[in-house]
C-alpha positions as CSV (number, residue, x, y, z in Angstrom):
1,M,91.9,93.8,133.1
2,D,89.1,92.9,130.8
3,D,89.4,94.3,127.4
4,A,85.5,94.3,127.1
5,L,85.4,97.0,129.5
6,H,87.5,99.3,127.4
7,L,85.2,100.9,124.7
8,T,87.5,103.5,123.3
9,G,87.6,105.2,120.0
10,D,89.7,102.8,118.7
11,H,86.8,100.2,118.8
12,A,84.1,102.6,117.7
13,G,84.1,101.2,114.2
14,G,83.2,97.7,115.6
15,L,79.8,96.3,116.3
16,R,80.9,94.5,119.3
17,P,84.0,95.1,121.6
18,P,87.1,93.1,121.1
19,A,87.2,89.6,122.3
20,P,89.0,89.3,125.7
21,T,92.6,87.8,125.3
22,V,92.7,84.6,127.3
23,R,96.3,83.5,128.1
24,P,97.8,80.7,130.4
25,A,98.2,81.7,134.0
26,T,100.9,84.4,134.8
27,P,102.3,85.9,137.8
28,G,99.5,87.8,139.7
29,L,96.9,86.5,137.5
30,P,94.6,83.3,137.9
31,A,94.6,80.8,135.2
32,G,92.1,81.7,132.3
33,A,92.0,85.4,133.4
34,A,92.2,88.1,130.7
35,A,95.8,89.3,130.8
36,P,96.7,92.9,129.7
37,E,97.7,93.3,126.3
38,P,101.5,94.4,126.0
39,D,100.2,96.9,123.0
40,D,97.1,98.1,125.1
41,P,98.0,101.9,126.0
42,S,95.0,102.0,128.4
43,S,96.2,98.9,130.6
44,H,97.5,99.7,133.9
45,V,99.7,96.6,134.0
46,T,102.8,96.4,132.3
47,A,103.4,93.1,130.7
48,R,107.1,92.3,130.7
49,R,108.3,90.0,127.9
50,R,111.5,89.0,126.6
51,P,112.0,90.6,123.1
52,D,112.6,87.0,121.5
53,A,109.8,85.2,123.5
54,P,107.1,83.9,121.5
55,R,103.7,85.8,121.7
56,T,100.8,83.7,123.1
57,T,97.9,83.7,120.6
58,S,94.7,84.8,121.9
59,T,91.0,84.4,120.5
60,A,91.3,87.9,118.7
61,D,94.5,87.2,117.3
62,A,93.2,83.8,116.2
63,R,90.1,85.5,114.4
64,V,92.1,88.1,112.6
65,M,94.6,85.4,111.4
66,V,91.7,83.2,110.2
67,G,90.1,86.3,108.3
68,V,93.5,87.1,106.7
69,T,94.1,83.8,105.6
70,V,90.7,83.5,103.9
71,V,91.4,86.5,102.1
72,I,94.7,85.2,101.0
73,V,93.0,81.9,99.7
74,A,90.6,84.1,97.9
75,L,93.6,86.0,96.3
76,T,95.3,82.9,95.2
77,V,93.4,79.7,95.0
78,L,90.1,81.3,93.8
79,Q,91.6,84.1,91.9
80,R,90.0,82.8,88.6
81,I,86.4,82.2,90.2
82,A,83.9,84.4,89.2
83,L,80.1,84.8,90.3
84,P,77.7,84.9,87.3
85,L,75.5,87.7,88.4
86,G,74.9,89.5,85.0
87,S,78.4,90.3,84.5
88,P,81.2,88.4,86.2
89,V,81.9,89.5,89.8
90,P,85.1,88.3,91.5
91,V,84.3,86.0,94.3
92,T,87.3,87.8,96.1
93,L,85.1,91.0,96.3
94,V,82.4,88.8,98.1
95,V,84.9,87.1,100.3
96,V,86.6,90.4,101.5
97,A,83.3,91.9,102.3
98,A,82.2,89.1,104.4
99,V,85.7,88.8,106.2
100,L,85.6,92.5,107.2
101,G,82.0,92.2,108.4
102,Y,83.0,89.2,110.5
103,L,86.0,91.1,112.0
104,A,83.9,94.3,112.6
105,Y,81.2,92.3,114.3
106,H,83.9,91.2,116.7
107,G,85.2,94.7,117.0
108,L,88.6,93.7,115.4
109,V,88.6,96.1,112.6
110,R,87.8,99.8,112.5
111,E,87.6,102.5,110.0
112,D,90.6,104.8,109.6
113,G,89.6,108.6,109.7
114,A,92.2,109.9,107.3
115,A,91.7,107.2,104.8
116,V,87.7,107.8,105.1
117,R,88.3,111.7,104.4
118,T,90.5,111.0,101.5
119,Y,88.3,108.2,100.1
120,A,85.2,110.5,100.3
121,L,87.3,113.3,98.5
122,A,88.4,111.3,95.8
123,M,85.3,109.3,95.1
124,G,83.3,112.4,95.3
125,A,85.6,113.8,92.4
126,L,85.5,110.6,90.5
127,S,81.6,110.6,90.5
128,V,81.2,114.3,89.7
129,F,83.4,114.0,86.6
130,A,81.8,110.6,85.5
131,L,78.5,111.8,85.8
132,V,79.5,114.9,83.7
133,D,80.6,112.4,81.0
134,I,77.5,110.1,81.2
135,A,75.1,113.2,81.0
136,W,77.0,115.6,78.5
137,R,79.2,113.1,76.3
138,G,76.8,110.0,76.7
139,T,79.7,108.0,77.4
140,G,80.8,105.9,80.4
141,S,79.1,103.2,82.6
142,L,77.4,103.8,85.8
143,T,78.1,100.1,86.7
144,S,81.6,100.8,86.4
145,L,81.7,103.8,88.5
146,L,79.7,102.1,91.3
147,L,82.2,98.8,91.2
148,L,85.1,101.3,91.6
149,V,83.5,103.1,94.7
150,V,82.5,99.7,96.2
151,T,86.0,98.1,95.7
152,W,88.3,100.6,96.8
153,A,85.9,101.2,100.2
154,A,88.0,98.4,101.7
155,L,91.1,100.3,101.9
156,C,89.5,102.5,104.6
157,F,89.6,99.8,107.2
158,R,92.3,98.8,109.6
159,V,92.7,95.8,112.2
160,D,92.5,96.8,115.8
161,E,95.8,98.5,117.0
162,R,96.2,95.5,119.4
163,R,96.5,93.2,116.5
164,L,99.1,94.9,114.6
165,H,102.0,92.5,115.8
166,L,100.3,89.9,113.7
167,F,101.7,91.5,110.3
168,P,105.0,89.4,110.3
169,R,103.0,86.3,110.6
170,V,100.5,87.5,107.8
171,Q,103.6,88.0,105.6
172,Q,104.8,84.7,106.2
173,R,101.5,83.2,105.6
174,F,101.2,84.9,102.2
175,E,104.8,83.8,101.5
176,A,103.9,80.1,102.4
177,F,101.0,80.0,100.0
178,M,103.3,81.5,97.3
179,L,105.8,78.9,98.0
180,V,103.4,76.2,97.3
181,F,102.3,77.8,93.8
182,A,106.1,78.5,93.0
183,G,106.6,74.8,93.6
184,I,103.8,74.1,91.3
185,G,105.0,76.5,88.4
186,I,108.4,75.3,88.6
187,V,107.0,71.7,88.1
188,Q,104.7,72.7,85.3
189,M,107.8,73.7,83.3
190,L,110.2,70.9,84.1
191,V,107.7,68.3,83.0
192,Q,106.8,70.1,79.7
193,F,110.5,70.6,78.8
194,A,111.1,66.9,79.7
195,G,108.4,65.9,77.5
196,V,106.5,63.8,80.2
197,W,103.4,66.0,80.2
198,T,101.4,68.2,77.9
199,Y,99.9,71.3,79.5
200,T,96.1,71.0,80.4
201,D,94.3,73.7,82.4
202,L,93.3,71.4,85.5
203,L,91.1,74.1,87.0
204,A,88.8,74.4,83.8
205,T,88.4,70.6,83.9
206,V,86.9,70.9,87.4
207,V,85.3,74.2,87.7
208,P,82.2,75.0,85.5
209,R,82.8,77.5,82.7
210,D,80.3,80.0,83.9
211,L,82.3,80.2,87.1
212,L,85.5,81.1,85.5
213,F,86.9,84.4,84.4
214,L,87.0,84.6,80.8
215,G,89.1,87.0,78.5
216,Y,92.3,86.6,80.4
217,N,95.4,85.1,78.6
218,T,95.4,82.2,81.2
219,S,97.4,79.7,79.1
220,Y,99.6,80.7,76.3
221,P,103.2,79.5,75.0
222,I,106.4,80.8,75.8
223,E,107.1,81.8,72.3
224,Y,105.1,81.6,69.1
225,G,104.6,77.8,67.8
226,S,106.2,76.4,71.1
227,P,104.4,73.5,72.7
228,V,105.4,74.6,76.1
229,I,103.0,76.8,78.2
230,K,104.0,79.5,80.5
231,A,103.6,78.5,84.2
232,N,100.5,79.9,85.9
233,A,100.4,77.4,88.9
234,F,96.8,76.8,87.3
235,V,95.0,79.2,89.6
236,F,96.2,82.4,88.4
237,V,94.5,84.3,85.7
238,E,97.5,85.0,83.8
239,P,101.2,84.0,84.1
240,S,102.1,87.6,84.1
241,V,99.7,88.0,87.4
242,F,101.4,84.9,88.9
243,S,104.7,86.5,88.3
244,Q,103.6,89.7,89.9
245,F,102.6,88.0,93.0
246,L,105.8,86.0,93.0
247,A,107.7,89.3,93.0
248,L,105.5,90.6,96.0
249,A,106.3,87.5,98.0
250,L,110.0,87.9,97.2
251,L,110.0,91.3,98.3
252,S,108.2,90.5,101.4
253,V,111.0,88.1,102.3
254,L,113.7,90.7,101.7
255,S,111.7,93.3,103.7
256,R,111.4,90.9,106.7
257,G,115.2,90.1,106.5
258,R,114.7,86.3,107.4
259,Q,114.5,83.0,105.6
260,Y,116.3,84.1,102.5
261,W,116.2,80.6,101.0
262,R,112.6,81.4,99.9
263,V,114.1,84.2,97.5
264,A,115.7,81.4,95.4
265,V,112.5,79.5,95.1
266,F,110.6,82.7,94.1
267,A,113.2,83.7,91.8
268,V,113.3,80.4,89.8
269,A,109.3,80.3,89.7
270,L,109.5,83.9,88.4
271,V,111.9,82.7,85.5
272,A,109.4,79.9,84.8
273,T,106.7,82.4,84.1
274,V,108.5,83.8,81.2
275,T,107.0,87.1,81.6
276,G,108.5,90.6,82.0
277,T,105.9,92.2,84.3
278,G,106.9,90.4,87.4
279,M,110.7,91.3,86.7
280,M,109.4,94.8,86.6
281,V,107.6,94.7,90.0
282,L,110.8,93.3,91.5
283,G,113.0,95.8,89.9
284,F,110.8,98.6,91.4
285,G,110.8,96.9,94.9
286,L,114.5,96.4,94.7
287,L,114.9,100.1,93.9
288,V,112.8,101.3,96.8
289,L,114.7,98.8,99.2
290,A,118.2,100.1,98.0
291,V,116.9,103.7,98.8
292,R,115.6,102.6,102.3
293,R,118.5,100.1,103.1
294,G,121.5,102.5,102.0
295,G,124.6,101.9,99.5
296,G,126.0,98.9,101.2
297,W,122.8,96.9,100.8
298,A,122.3,98.1,97.3
299,V,125.8,97.0,96.3
300,R,125.3,93.4,97.8
301,A,121.8,93.3,96.1
302,A,123.2,94.4,92.7
303,V,126.0,91.5,92.9
304,V,123.3,89.0,93.8
305,L,121.1,90.1,91.1
306,A,123.8,89.9,88.6
307,V,124.5,86.3,89.4
308,A,120.9,85.5,89.3
309,G,120.4,87.2,86.0
310,V,123.3,85.1,84.6
311,A,121.8,82.1,85.9
312,A,118.4,82.9,84.1
313,L,119.9,83.4,80.8
314,L,121.6,80.0,81.1
315,S,118.2,78.5,81.9
316,P,116.1,76.8,79.0
317,V,114.1,80.1,78.7
318,G,117.1,82.4,78.9
319,S,117.3,83.0,75.1
320,I,113.5,84.1,75.1
321,L,114.0,86.3,78.1
322,L,116.9,88.0,76.4
323,S,114.9,88.4,73.3
324,R,112.1,90.2,75.0
325,T,114.4,92.9,76.7
326,G,113.9,95.2,73.7
327,E,110.4,94.5,73.1
328,A,108.9,97.8,74.1
329,G,110.7,99.4,71.3
330,E,109.3,97.0,68.6
331,T,106.1,97.9,66.9
332,N,103.0,96.0,67.9
333,S,104.9,93.7,70.3
334,S,103.5,92.7,73.7
335,G,105.6,95.3,75.4
336,S,104.6,98.1,73.0
337,L,101.0,97.3,73.2
338,R,101.2,97.5,77.2
339,F,103.8,100.0,77.9
340,V,104.0,102.3,74.9
341,Q,101.0,102.5,72.7
342,P,98.4,103.2,75.4
343,Y,100.4,106.3,76.6
344,E,100.7,107.4,72.8
345,Y,96.9,107.0,72.4
346,L,96.4,109.0,75.6
347,L,98.5,111.7,74.4
348,E,96.9,111.9,71.0
349,R,93.5,111.7,72.6
350,W,94.3,114.8,74.9
351,S,95.6,116.6,71.8
352,S,92.4,116.2,69.9
353,D,90.1,116.6,73.0
354,P,91.7,118.8,75.6
355,W,88.4,118.8,77.7
356,S,89.2,115.0,78.3
357,I,92.3,116.0,80.4
358,L,89.7,117.5,83.0
359,T,86.8,115.2,83.0
360,G,88.1,112.0,81.2
361,L,86.0,110.0,78.7
362,G,83.8,108.3,81.3
363,P,84.1,105.1,83.4
364,G,84.6,102.0,81.4
365,M,85.8,103.6,78.4
366,A,89.2,102.3,78.5
367,D,87.9,98.7,77.8
368,R,85.5,99.9,75.0
369,I,88.5,101.5,73.3
370,S,90.6,98.5,73.5
371,D,87.8,96.5,72.0
372,Q,87.4,99.0,69.4
373,I,91.0,99.0,68.3
374,F,91.3,95.2,68.5
375,A,88.0,95.1,66.1
376,A,89.8,97.4,63.7
377,T,93.3,96.3,63.8
378,G,93.6,93.1,65.5
379,L,96.0,94.5,68.3
380,P,95.2,93.6,71.8
381,I,96.2,97.0,73.4
382,S,96.0,96.9,77.0
383,F,95.6,100.1,79.3
384,A,97.3,99.8,82.8
385,G,95.5,100.9,85.7
386,A,96.9,104.6,85.9
387,V,96.5,105.2,82.3
388,K,92.9,103.8,82.5
389,M,92.2,106.0,85.5
390,V,93.6,109.3,83.8
391,L,91.7,108.4,80.5
392,E,88.3,107.7,82.2
393,Y,88.1,110.3,85.0
394,G,90.5,113.0,83.9
395,V,93.7,114.3,85.7
396,P,92.4,116.2,88.6
397,A,90.2,113.3,89.9
398,S,93.1,110.8,89.3
399,V,95.5,112.8,91.3
400,L,93.0,112.7,94.1
401,A,92.8,109.0,93.8
402,G,96.6,108.8,94.1
403,V,96.3,110.9,97.3
404,F,93.8,108.5,98.7
405,L,96.2,105.6,97.9
406,Y,99.1,107.1,99.5
407,V,97.2,107.8,102.8
408,A,95.3,104.4,102.6
409,V,98.4,102.2,101.5
410,V,101.8,103.7,101.9
411,R,101.5,106.3,104.9
412,R,102.5,104.4,108.1
413,S,102.6,101.2,106.1
414,P,104.2,98.2,107.9
415,S,106.3,97.6,104.7
416,P,106.6,100.5,102.5
417,T,108.7,98.4,100.0
418,V,105.8,95.8,99.6
419,A,103.1,98.6,99.5
420,L,104.7,100.8,96.9
421,A,105.4,97.6,94.7
422,G,101.8,96.6,95.2
423,I,100.7,100.2,93.9
424,F,103.1,99.7,91.0
425,L,101.7,96.3,90.0
426,N,98.2,97.7,90.0
427,A,99.2,101.0,88.4
428,V,101.7,100.2,85.7
429,T,102.0,96.5,85.2
430,S,98.3,95.5,85.3
431,S,95.0,97.2,84.7
432,S,93.6,95.7,88.1
433,F,92.4,98.7,89.7
434,L,88.8,97.3,89.4
435,A,89.8,93.7,89.5
436,A,89.3,92.8,93.2
437,N,90.9,89.3,92.7
438,I,94.2,91.0,92.1
439,F,93.8,94.7,93.6
440,Y,93.2,93.2,97.0
441,V,96.5,91.9,97.4
442,L,97.1,95.3,99.0
443,L,95.0,94.6,101.9
444,P,96.8,91.8,104.0
445,M,100.2,93.0,102.8
446,A,99.6,96.7,103.6
447,V,96.4,98.3,104.1
448,L,94.9,96.3,107.3
449,F,98.0,96.4,109.1
450,V,98.8,100.3,108.7
451,G,100.3,101.8,111.6
452,R,103.0,99.4,112.7
453,R,106.3,99.8,111.0
454,T,108.2,96.2,110.6
455,E,110.6,97.5,107.7
456,L,112.8,100.0,108.8
457,S,115.1,102.3,106.8
458,V,118.7,103.2,107.4
459,R,117.7,106.1,109.4
460,E,115.0,104.4,111.5
461,R,117.6,101.6,112.2
462,Q,120.1,104.3,113.6
463,Q,117.7,106.0,115.8
464,R,116.3,102.7,117.2
465,D,120.1,101.7,118.0
466,R,120.9,105.1,119.5
467,A,117.9,104.7,121.8
468,A,118.7,101.4,122.7
469,E,122.3,102.3,123.9
470,P,122.7,102.4,127.6
471,S,123.0,105.8,129.1
472,V,125.7,106.6,131.4
473,A,124.8,108.7,134.5
474,V,127.7,111.0,135.9
475,T,127.2,112.3,139.1
476,V,128.9,115.8,139.6
477,P,129.3,116.9,143.5
478,A,127.7,120.2,144.3
479,W,129.8,123.1,144.7
480,N,130.0,124.3,148.4
481,P,131.9,127.5,148.8
482,G,132.3,127.1,152.6
483,G,133.0,123.4,152.7
484,N,136.3,121.7,152.5
485,R,137.9,121.0,149.2
């Protein structure tokens, strides 16, 4: 049955109906005919397929995979590339818009109703409070507000329901890209420690300065005065961002429950970055997995984590990692400037300006305050995404933004662990709610494939196993009062 004849509500968001699926000849169908999709509830033909049989790739599948792969390339290879349009614009923002437009043209993405409604509510509240600040306080940037509205709009789209089975392949593709960069990062550190190479920013030597993001700590030593530069695989804006992406890739492997050898590669590369934010993302994700997988899994994971921790401490950077464990409690340390002082500033601001709890200080003010503090004290204080949101837009609008993230990213997520870890990355360990080159990692790893659950909790696995148990039919003869016994 030709998919092009089924213009259901699921495809209403596309400009064209989904491309027909062309498969090899199957029983009852001529070669080259459009075979019914196993995931198509409207099909009147049930496709029988062994659970372990490979799924034939269709034209529509190929288009989705190409689009998602382009997004992954933009998130990694092109992460440091900016378009000089007055102020730097992440090339990832343009790439994602083009990919969504391409898939929508072929009827392969659609808008999600619940996400659109909560997006409109959250953006409406953010806009109202931002405009109040701009008109009343004279603070805030309309450009920053528009960038937030445009960037977050991508979270409202989903791939066609019959393409949800591609998510495990997308996970593996993201992991494959990160394996390449993990290897590069490990080699970066090994050759520096061996003294056979001095770090050079290779990307900066081939890409014009006007096309690179500036202002990031792209290259800095493992400790003050050391000639060894932290691993960033050359293409990531910072070693910390590299470590956070490695943590997501590691959690993706664990959520799939296959190819565990990749965990070792990602773990070694994570140590090579010599940063703590990736460890934080990994730790948060492991806690989520422990809750979802149960006590037995948590105990095994704790043992493996302990062994890995000892190995990391015995590595050449072990003493540096150990010295940074109490960094958050040290005045003006990197940990304090990222995870302590921003919250202290927020509470002090609320105490002196209670009205800012409701309306915030205006879009873009967190960066301006950071610049002012740096100019006055020389301290590079950094506001994480969640603190920046509350500081700029106030508590009520920020709560609505959190509700939208839950609906668009977490609810019905194919991998809740990766989805929650991705939000944690953007909200706590990074200030990337407006940085499309980092924020959009949520798209391939969660948002686009919402609706298909591939990572099951203990309860969901038990329910599935019970449903799969064969039922035993027992026939009880009817009682006949007048018959023979």
